[in-house]
N, C-alpha and C positions, 0 to 999 in steps of 0.2 A: 498264520503269518503274523508275527509282531513287529511293530516299528517303534523305536524309541529315539529321542533326540537330547543333546545335553540339557536344553532349556526350552525350545520350542514346542508349543502344545501340539502333540501327534494324535490327540484323542478323536480329532476329526480328521484325519489324514485324507489328502485328496484322492488316493488310490482305494481306500476302504470299500466304497460301494461298487467301484469297478471290478474288485477281486472277488468280492461276494457273489456278484452276478455271474462270475465266472466259476462258481464252486469252490473257491478258496476263502476260508474264513479269515478275518483281519481284526487283529487286535491293536488299536493304536492306544499306546502305553506312555504314560509320563512318570517321570522320577519326581522326587520331592523338590526338584530344582527347576521345575517348569516356572518360567518367568522370573526365576532368581539366580541367573548366571553368575552373579558377583560372588555366591557363596558355594559355587560347585566343589565337590570333592568326589574323586572318581569312585573310591571303593564303596562310598555309600550310594552312589548312582547304580553301581553293578548290583548291589543288594537289592535295591528297588526293582530293577529289571527282573531279577531271579523271581521276585513275587509274582509278577505278570507270567513268567515262563511256568512256574510251578502252578498257578491256577489254570492255566491251560492244560498242563499234564493231569493233575489230580482233580479238579474240579469240573473242567469242561469235558473232560475224557478225550482230548486231542492226542492222537498217536504221532503226529508229525509235526514239529515246531520249526518253521522258517524264519530265520532272523532277517529282517530287512533294514539295512544300513543305508539309510537315505540322507544325503547330504552331511552333514556333521555326524549323524548316527552311524555312518559308515565306520569310522574309527572307535565309536563308542561301542557299537555291537560286536566289532571284531575283538575289542578288549574283553567283553563279556564271555565270548565264546572261547577265546584265549585262555581266560582264568579258569573257566569251567573244566577244561580239559587239561590244563597244565598250571596249576596256580602260581601266579607271578606277579600280581598287582599288590604293593604294600601301601600302607598308610604312609602319610608325610611324617618325618622325624619328629618324635615327641607326641605322635597321636596314637590313640588306638585304633586297631582295624575295626571297621563297621561289623556289627554282629551279623553273622551269617555269610560273611565273606567267602569262606571255603565251603559253602553249601550250594553253590550255582548249579543248575541243571543244563547241560549243554544243548544246543539246538541240533537239528538234523541237517540243516543246509543254510548257506549264507548268500544274500544278494547285496551287492554294493550298488545303489542306484544315485547317479549324479553325486558320487561321494568324493570328499578330499582326503587327502592322506592323513590328516590329523589336525586338531586345533593349534598345536604350537607350530605347524607346518602352514596351515593356511594364513594364519595371522602373520607370521614372520614374510611370508611372500606377499602379502597386502600392505605390510609396513612402509611408511614413507622413509627411505632410507636417508634422505637429506635432512631429517629432523635431528637437531644436535642437543636439543635439551628437553627433558619431559616436564620441566617446570615452565618453559617459555614456549608457547605452542607456535610462535612466530620464528624462531630460531631455525636457520636453514643454511646448509652448505650448498651454494649454487652449483659447485661442480657435480652434484648428485641429484640435482632437481629434474624430476620428470618433465617439468613444464618450462624449463629454461630452454629456448630455442636452440642454443649452442650444443645441446646435449642430444637433441632428436625431437620426435621421431622422424625416421626410424632410428633405433638406437644401435649403436655399434657393439660387437662382441666385448671389446675392453670395457665399454661403459656398463654394460649388463653384468661383467664379472666384477665390477667394482661395486655396483649397486646391490647384487645380492650379497656380497661380502658384509657391506655395511648393513643391511637387513639383519643379518645374523648378529652382527656385533651389537646392534640396538637391542635385540632380544636378550642377548647375554648379559648386557649392561643393567637391564631391569631385573633380571634375576639376581645378579649379584648385589644389587640394591635391595631387593625384596628379602634375600637371606639376612642381610646384615640389619635391616630395619626389623625383622621379625625377632631376631635375637635381642636387638636393644628393648624392644617391647616387652619380651619374656623376661629380661632382667628387671624391668619395672613392674612386673606382675599383671601385665596385659596380654591379652590373646592374639589380637589382630587388628587390622585396620583397613578401611576402604582407600583405594586411590584411583585416579583416573588416568586414561591413556587417549591420545589424540593422534590424528593424521594415520588412518589405517586403510586408505582406499587408494593405494598407491602400487599397484603391481603393474610392472611395465606391460603385461599381457592385456591389461585393461585398456591401455592407450595405444598400442602398437599391435594391430592384429596379424602382422607378419610373424610374430613370436607365437609358437605353438598354434599354427593356424586351425581355423574351424570356421563355421558358418555364422558365428556370433556378430552381433551389431558392434561395429567399431567404436572405439572411445566412449565405452559405456561399462557401468558396473550395476550391482543389485541396488544401489542408491543414486543412479542416474549417471550424469556426466561426472567422471572421477575426479577431475580438478575441484569442482564445486563441493561434491561428496567429501573429498579429503579435508576440506576446510571447515566441515560442519560438526556438529556434536554427536550425529548419528553414525557411530563407528563400532566395528567389531571389537569386543573386548573393552569397550568404553569405561567400564567400571568393574573393579575387581578387589578382592581382598588379597593380601599378600599370600595367604596360604593357597587360595584359589589360582592366583598366578603360578605358583609352584606346582599346583596339581594339574593344571588345565593348558596354560599357555607357554610355559618356559620350554624352550627346546632342550634344555640341559636336564631338568628335573621331572617334566611331565611325563606320565604313562599314557598319555591319549594320543600318542603317535601310533598310526596304524602299522606301520612296517614290523616291529618285532612281534605284534600280535598275529598278523597275517600269516607269518612262518608257523603258526601253531593251527591254522585253519586246514583241516584235511577232510571236512564234508564237502558235498557237492556246492561249487560256488559259481554265481554268475555276476559279472561285472558289466553295468551298462553306463556309457558316456551319453551325455545330452549335447548334442554337436552345436548348439546355439547358446550353450551355458556362457554366462559372462562373469562367472567368478571361479568356476571349476572346469578345467581345460582338458583336451584330450590326453596331454601328457600326464595329468593326474591319475585319470582312469587306467592308462596303461602301465603306469607305476604300480598302482594296486594291484593289477591282474598279475604282474610278473612277480609281485612279492607273496602272493597266495600260494601255500604249500600244497593244496589239494591237486590231484591228478585229474579228477573230473571238475574242470573249470572252462567257462567260456566267456567271451569278450564280444560285446555287441554296441555299437554306435547308432543312436536312433535320432532322428530330427526332433528338437524341442529345446525349449529354454530350460532353467534350473527346476522348474515346477512342472514342466511339460504342460503348461497352459497354452501354449502356441506350439505349432500349429493346431487348428480345431481338433483334429483327430488323434494328437499326440498321445493322450492319456489312454485312448482306446489301444493304441498300438503297444505302448508299455504294458498294459495289462494283458494283451493277447499274448505278448512275448513271454511273460511271467507266468501266466497259467498253463501255456504250452510247456515251458521248461519243468515246472512243476510236475505236470501230468505225466512226462516221460520218465520221471524218478519216483513219483509217490502215487498212491491211489487217491484219486479226487472223488469224492461222493457227490 
């Protein structure tokens, strides 16, 4: 089993010891972008993952490689498998593809564990739709403010429709600006620039537990109370280059959205939802399951937060499930 994330260190993944104890080898693998989310480029990350898979096949003598797509790694590893079987990932316009991009070695199975539908999707669903300016973090449209009592919670279907549309519009505005700015810089002989993003802890599901219901803690997100988190500098996608925005975060241009890649997944696939997750919701897991093309696929919801740190036996239950699922399909020594 190999697990990789966009930027989080998976070399000491919380499931490694649990799986090894059950007879399933585990490689927590990092790309060159570990701790450097701001410079992420998908084609380079896929080549780095391929190095890990190739080492397992050619050096460690592993016969069966299972791609574990945990959290953000779900869309990343699905992109890896998708390109390995049907090359489709291309570099950003004006950039050369990463060396070895078309030499990826496919995995034999895929697991989506507490995984979201992709970085552009999760960022957009968490974006504060009421933010009216990327330059002024205080600029707000009260009619779209989650914390304006006139809007809820609970939130009406009409409000949610307007809110979701405004989130998409915000992502698209940033994409349009990034394209224009990149063209301007290129004309001046420069390659890229960093920019910041604010207010990205504002998914209505974080505030209103009646939306996509689960056993999660109400009015909570990965950074605590959403209203406070949304006003802090600890945000998802808080720093990015123009190229990285277009490669990872943009709804329009990013290839880090899982849906098109899941259509190329024909290997045995297991989708696991964490029922107390405060950032990835049952609807996300169900969408992933529906989009997987494999005929041998299963969906399971388990008690646990995003990291299965709670309840106390959550990780054992996940590991038991994974080991049993693997043993049914492959020889475990």
